[in-house]
C-alpha positions in Angstrom: -26.8 10.2 31.4 -26.3 7.2 29.2 -24.6 4.1 30.8 -23.2 1.0 28.7 -26.0 -0.9 30.3 -28.6 1.3 28.7 -27.4 0.0 25.2 -28.7 -3.4 25.3 -25.1 -5.1 24.8 -24.5 -8.7 25.6 -24.2 -9.4 29.5 -20.7 -10.8 28.9 -19.6 -7.7 27.1 -20.9 -5.6 30.0 -18.9 -7.8 32.4 -15.7 -7.2 30.3 -16.5 -3.3 30.4 -16.9 -3.5 34.2 -13.6 -5.4 34.6 -11.9 -2.5 32.8 -13.7 0.2 34.8 -15.9 1.6 31.9 -19.5 2.4 32.7 -20.4 5.5 30.7 -19.9 5.4 26.7 -18.3 8.3 24.8 -20.3 10.5 22.5 -19.3 8.4 19.4 -20.0 5.1 21.3 -23.5 6.5 22.2 -24.4 7.3 18.7 -22.8 4.3 16.9 -23.5 1.3 18.9 -27.3 1.1 18.6 -27.1 1.4 14.8 -24.5 -1.1 14.4 -25.9 -3.6 16.6 -29.2 -3.1 14.2 -26.9 -4.1 11.3 -26.8 -0.7 9.4 -23.8 0.7 7.7 -22.0 3.7 9.5 -20.0 6.4 8.5 -18.1 7.8 11.4 -16.2 11.2 11.5 -14.2 11.1 14.6 -10.7 12.4 15.5 -8.4 10.2 17.6 -9.0 9.5 21.1 -12.8 9.6 21.0 -13.3 5.9 21.8 -13.8 5.0 18.1 -12.3 1.4 18.3 -15.1 0.5 21.1 -17.5 2.1 19.0 -17.3 -0.5 16.4 -16.0 -3.3 18.5 -18.7 -3.6 21.0 -21.6 -3.9 18.5 -19.6 -6.1 16.4 -19.0 -8.7 19.1 -22.7 -8.4 20.3 -23.8 -9.4 16.7 -21.4 -12.2 16.7 -22.6 -13.6 20.1 -26.3 -13.4 18.9 -25.6 -15.4 15.8 -22.8 -18.0 16.7 -21.5 -20.0 13.9 -18.0 -21.5 12.7 -15.5 -19.0 11.2 -15.2 -19.9 7.4 -11.9 -21.7 6.7 -9.4 -19.5 5.2 -11.7 -16.7 6.0 -13.3 -14.4 8.7 -16.6 -13.4 9.7 -15.3 -9.8 10.5 -12.6 -8.0 8.6 -11.0 -4.7 9.7 -8.5 -3.0 7.6 -6.0 -0.5 9.5 -3.2 1.4 7.9 -0.4 0.5 10.3 0.7 -2.5 12.2 0.7 -0.6 15.3 -2.9 0.5 14.9 -3.9 -3.1 13.8 -2.5 -4.6 16.9 -4.1 -2.0 19.2 -7.5 -3.0 17.3 -6.7 -6.5 18.1 -5.9 -6.1 21.6 -9.2 -4.2 22.2 -11.3 -7.1 20.6 -9.6 -9.5 22.9 -10.1 -7.4 26.1 -14.0 -6.6 25.3 -14.4 -10.2 24.2 -12.6 -12.0 26.8 -15.8 -14.0 27.9 -17.2 -14.6 24.5 -14.6 -17.1 23.1 -14.2 -15.7 19.7 -10.9 -16.0 17.8 -9.1 -12.9 16.9 -5.8 -12.6 14.8 -3.8 -9.7 13.5 -1.7 -9.9 10.4 0.8 -7.4 8.9 3.8 -7.2 6.7 7.4 -7.2 7.3 7.4 -10.7 8.8 7.0 -14.3 7.6 4.1 -15.9 6.2 4.0 -19.1 7.9 1.9 -18.4 11.1 -0.3 -16.1 9.2 -1.3 -18.8 6.7 -1.9 -21.4 9.7 -4.1 -19.0 11.5 -6.2 -18.2 8.2 -6.4 -22.0 7.4 -8.4 -22.7 10.6 -10.8 -19.8 10.1 -11.0 -16.6 12.2 -14.1 -14.7 13.7 -12.3 -11.4 13.8 -9.5 -10.6 11.4 -7.4 -7.3 11.6 -5.0 -6.6 8.9 -2.9 -4.2 7.0 -4.0 -4.0 3.4 -0.9 -5.0 1.6 -0.1 -8.2 3.5 -3.9 -9.3 3.4 -4.0 -8.8 -0.4 -0.8 -10.8 -0.8 -2.7 -13.6 0.9 -5.7 -13.2 -1.3 -3.7 -13.2 -4.3 -1.9 -16.5 -3.4 -5.4 -18.0 -2.5 -4.2 -18.5 1.2 -7.4 -16.2 2.3 -10.9 -16.1 1.0 -13.4 -13.3 2.0 -16.5 -14.6 0.2 -18.2 -15.2 3.7 -17.1 -12.0 5.4 -20.3 -10.6 7.2 -18.9 -7.1 8.4 -16.1 -4.8 7.0 -14.7 -2.1 8.8 -12.4 0.2 7.1 -10.6 2.4 10.0 -8.6 5.7 9.5 -9.5 5.8 6.0 -7.7 9.2 5.5 -4.4 7.8 6.4 -4.9 5.0 4.0 -5.3 7.7 1.3 -2.3 9.5 2.7 -0.1 6.1 2.5 -1.3 5.3 -1.0 -3.5 2.4 -0.1 -6.7 3.1 -2.0 -5.9 0.9 -4.9 -5.2 -2.2 -2.7 -8.5 -1.4 -0.6 -10.5 -1.6 -3.8 -8.9 -5.0 -4.8 -9.7 -6.3 -1.4 -13.2 -5.0 -1.6 -13.7 -7.0 -4.9 -13.2 -10.2 -2.8 -16.0 -9.3 -0.4 -19.7 -10.5 -0.9 -22.2 -7.7 -1.8 -24.4 -8.6 1.1 -22.5 -7.3 4.1 -22.4 -4.7 6.8 -20.0 -1.9 6.2 -18.3 0.4 8.9 -16.2 3.3 7.6 -14.2 5.6 9.9 -12.0 8.7 9.2 -11.0 11.7 11.1 -11.1 13.9 8.1 -13.1 13.5 4.7 -11.3 14.7 1.7 -12.9 14.4 -1.5 -11.2 11.2 -2.4 -12.3 9.5 1.0 -16.0 10.7 0.5 -15.9 9.2 -2.9 -14.7 5.9 -1.5 -17.3 6.1 1.3 -20.1 6.5 -1.5 -18.9 3.4 -3.1 -18.8 1.2 0.0 -21.8 2.4 2.1 -25.5 1.7 1.6 -28.0 4.3 3.4 -25.2 4.6 6.2 -25.9 6.1 9.7 -23.9 9.2 9.9 -22.0 9.8 13.1 -19.8 12.8 13.7 -18.4 13.9 17.0 -16.4 16.7 15.8 -16.0 18.9 12.8 -13.6 17.8 10.1 -10.0 18.2 10.8 -10.5 19.9 14.3 -8.0 19.4 16.9 -8.5 18.0 20.5 -9.9 20.9 22.5 -7.9 20.1 25.6 -4.7 20.4 24.1 -2.5 23.6 24.5 -1.0 24.4 21.2 1.9 26.7 20.4 4.3 27.0 17.5 8.1 28.0 18.1 9.9 29.8 15.2 13.6 28.5 15.3 16.2 28.1 12.9 16.9 24.5 11.7 20.3 24.2 13.2 19.2 25.0 16.4 16.2 22.8 16.9 18.3 20.2 19.0 19.3 23.0 21.5 15.7 24.1 21.8 14.4 20.6 22.4 16.9 19.8 25.1 16.0 23.2 26.6 12.2 21.9 26.7 13.2 18.9 28.5 14.7 20.9 31.3 11.0 21.5 32.5 10.2 18.5 34.8 6.5 18.7 33.4 7.8 17.0 30.2 7.5 13.5 31.7 6.1 11.5 29.0 6.7 12.9 25.6 6.3 12.0 21.9 8.6 13.7 19.6 7.6 13.6 15.9 10.1 13.8 12.9 9.6 13.3 9.2 12.2 10.8 8.5 13.3 7.4 10.0 17.0 8.6 10.0 15.9 11.9 11.8 14.0 9.9 14.4 17.4 8.1 15.2 19.4 11.3 15.3 16.9 13.2 17.7 16.7 10.3 20.1 20.5 10.2 20.2 20.7 13.8 20.5 18.4 13.5 23.6 20.5 10.7 25.2 23.4 12.8 24.9 21.8 15.5 27.1 20.8 13.1 29.8 17.1 12.4 28.4 16.1 8.9 28.2 14.6 8.2 24.6 13.9 5.7 22.2 12.9 5.9 18.7 10.2 4.0 16.5 9.9 3.9 12.8 9.4 1.3 9.8 13.2 0.4 9.7 13.0 -1.0 13.3 11.8 -4.8 13.4 8.6 -5.4 15.2 10.5 -6.6 18.4 12.3 -3.2 18.6 9.1 -1.3 18.0 7.3 -3.4 20.7 10.2 -2.9 23.2 10.3 0.9 22.5 6.5 1.3 23.3 6.8 -0.9 26.4 9.5 1.0 27.6 7.7 4.4 27.1 4.4 2.9 28.7 6.5 1.8 31.8 8.0 5.2 32.0 11.5 4.0 31.5 12.0 6.5 28.7 10.8 10.1 28.9 10.8 10.5 25.1 9.6 8.4 22.3 10.8 9.9 18.8 8.7 8.6 16.1 7.8 9.1 12.4 4.3 9.5 11.2 3.7 5.7 11.1 3.1 6.1 14.9 0.7 9.1 14.7 -2.4 6.9 15.0 -0.9 3.6 16.2 0.0 4.7 19.8 -2.7 4.6 22.3 -0.9 5.7 25.6 -2.7 7.4 28.3 -0.8 10.1 30.3 1.3 11.5 27.4 2.0 15.0 28.7 3.4 16.6 25.7 3.7 16.2 21.9 6.6 18.0 20.2 6.7 18.4 16.4 10.3 18.5 15.8 9.4 18.8 12.0 6.1 19.9 10.7 4.3 17.1 8.6 4.1 17.3 4.9 0.2 16.5 5.0 -1.5 19.0 7.0 -4.2 16.5 8.4 -1.3 14.6 10.0 -1.0 17.5 12.6 -4.3 16.5 14.0 -3.4 13.0 14.6 0.1 13.9 16.0 -1.2 16.1 18.7 -4.2 13.5 19.4 -1.4 11.5 21.0 -1.8 13.7 24.1 -5.1 14.9 26.2 -6.2 11.2 25.9 -8.8 9.6 28.4 -10.3 12.9 29.4 -6.7 14.4 30.4 -5.3 17.7 29.3 -2.0 17.9 27.1 0.2 20.2 25.3 1.7 20.3 21.9 4.6 22.3 20.7 5.8 22.5 17.2 8.9 23.9 15.9 8.6 25.8 12.6 11.8 26.7 10.6 11.6 29.4 7.9 11.4 26.6 5.2 8.3 25.1 7.0 6.3 28.3 7.0 4.1 27.1 4.1 3.5 23.9 5.9 2.2 26.0 8.9 -0.1 28.0 6.7 -1.5 24.7 5.2 -2.1 23.2 8.8 -3.7 26.6 10.1 -6.1 26.6 7.0 -7.1 22.8 7.3 -7.7 23.1 11.0 -9.4 26.5 10.8 -7.4 27.8 13.5 -4.7 30.4 14.4 -2.0 28.6 16.6 -0.3 31.0 19.1 3.3 31.6 17.9 6.6 32.6 19.8 9.9 33.7 18.1 13.0 31.9 19.4 15.0 32.9 16.6 18.3 34.6 17.2 18.1 33.6 20.9 21.6 34.2 22.3 21.2 31.8 25.1 20.0 29.2 22.6 22.8 29.9 20.3 25.4 29.3 22.8 23.8 26.2 24.0 23.8 24.9 20.2 27.4 25.7 20.0 28.2 23.7 23.0 26.2 20.5 21.9 28.2 17.8 20.1 26.8 16.1 17.1 24.9 13.0 17.8 27.6 10.1 17.3 26.8 7.0 14.9 24.1 8.9 13.1 24.9 10.1 9.6 24.2 13.6 9.3 21.1 14.5 7.1 20.4 17.3 4.7 17.8 20.0 6.0 14.5 18.9 5.3 12.8 21.1 2.7 9.1 20.7 2.4 8.2 19.7 -1.3 6.4 22.3 -3.5 4.8 19.8 -5.9 2.2 20.8 -8.3 -0.4 18.4 -6.5 -0.5 20.9 -3.5 -1.7 23.8 -5.8 -4.4 21.2 -7.5 -5.6 20.1 -3.8 -4.1 16.6 -4.6 -2.1 14.3 -2.4 1.5 12.9 -2.6 2.1 9.9 -4.4 3.1 6.8 -2.3 6.7 6.5 -1.7 8.9 3.7 -2.7 8.0 0.7 -0.6 4.4 1.8 -0.3 3.3 1.4 -3.8 2.4 -1.2 -6.4 -0.7 -2.0 -4.5 1.0 -3.4 -1.6 0.5 -0.8 1.0 0.7 -2.2 4.5 2.1 -5.6 3.3 5.8 -5.3 4.0 8.5 -7.2 2.4 8.1 -10.9 2.4 10.8 -12.8 4.2 12.1 -15.9 2.4 9.8 -18.8 3.3 8.3 -22.0 1.7 5.4 -19.8 0.8 5.7 -18.2 -2.6 5.0 -14.5 -1.7 4.8 -11.7 -4.1 7.9 -10.2 -5.5 7.0 -6.6 -4.5 7.3 -5.3 -1.1 5.2 -2.6 0.7 5.7 -1.2 4.1 3.7 -2.1 7.3 1.7 1.1 7.4 4.0 2.6 4.9 7.4 1.7 6.0 8.8 -1.8 5.5 10.5 -3.4 8.6 12.8 -6.4 9.2 11.1 -9.8 10.0 11.4 -10.8 13.6 8.1 -11.7 14.8 5.4 -13.8 13.3 3.1 -11.0 12.8 0.1 -12.8 13.8 -1.5 -13.6 17.2 -4.7 -15.3 18.1 -6.8 -15.6 21.4 -8.5 -18.9 20.6 
């Protein structure tokens, strides 16, 4: 059986892996690491939770250690693009962990925060830069960043980039990169648009696939509960009466809906926190820290968190509302059954969400077990007794869109705050730096400035 020691990695990388208790690579790591170490382009198809980050972080750090040189001023040796600030931060932390004995600089920049600290970090030069597309494009357009000496380019979660409308910013960023570079391309699914982008970027790539496209995690026990929309809150409260629901992520489609569901859980005695793009970076970090520490049983999130939360021991994922994009179902349930554990996923489906369920089952090529909880008298009495969550404005019932793009097999257009090429940039806070006038969301949802949006482990 393959061990990390068999892959020829730098001894200091092996020491860091031993510190973390890692000895045996996952399938995607076994297949990807040797080829990336040799400098080949790579096309990786892997669903969440497969160890994908280490599959590119370890060989990249090995290559940097084998060819040490100063990082270019205002630039980087390695550029990694990620769709959300949570995922970008997670990737940056992984590089910091694996490279702790190598001495390379790592910085993470994203939108929704001030520019000053990011400009300072870029000015000195960075070995490994992890960024959301929109904010990096802002720096490039203001000539605060230069990518002409970047040696390795990584595009992570490419299909979510597509979902969030980031393909135009990505192409603009790629235009700043040198032609001679190594390209690593990762996506959990491979729709036509992503396949076309991969064809543009990659040269004779090594192809690594550890699961069929759009498959779901095998260790996740999945079920769908048919339920009327007004009675979803009561059904959610009933689920939490089961003590096995110890660490649960609940997904909603809207930011306001996330706050509303979190407040309704609090009212029935379930500790809960919400995370979405209207939260400041500090609020999001505190909510994640509380969830990791077990201070709250439920983390209520929008899809901004579907691929940005890497927390072991998540026992259940509850989809309070089904996603409009069927591939998002795969990433939502991938928050559980991580690190070899088992998990459960429960999805609520109202009558106006039946078409979304059909799309999910078609894309994932499976029939999910269903149970009918409509007209449940006990649940009806419970609904009548539950007060409306205080302090959260009531929403209209969510009706899934029936746009013409669904018939053509296309994708929804980016919403306000995601477009105009800004993508993950976030609204620029007022500073002495003349930022672009437009604003994009950090991973599709803009957030108020609170933190610097950059850290380095120099």
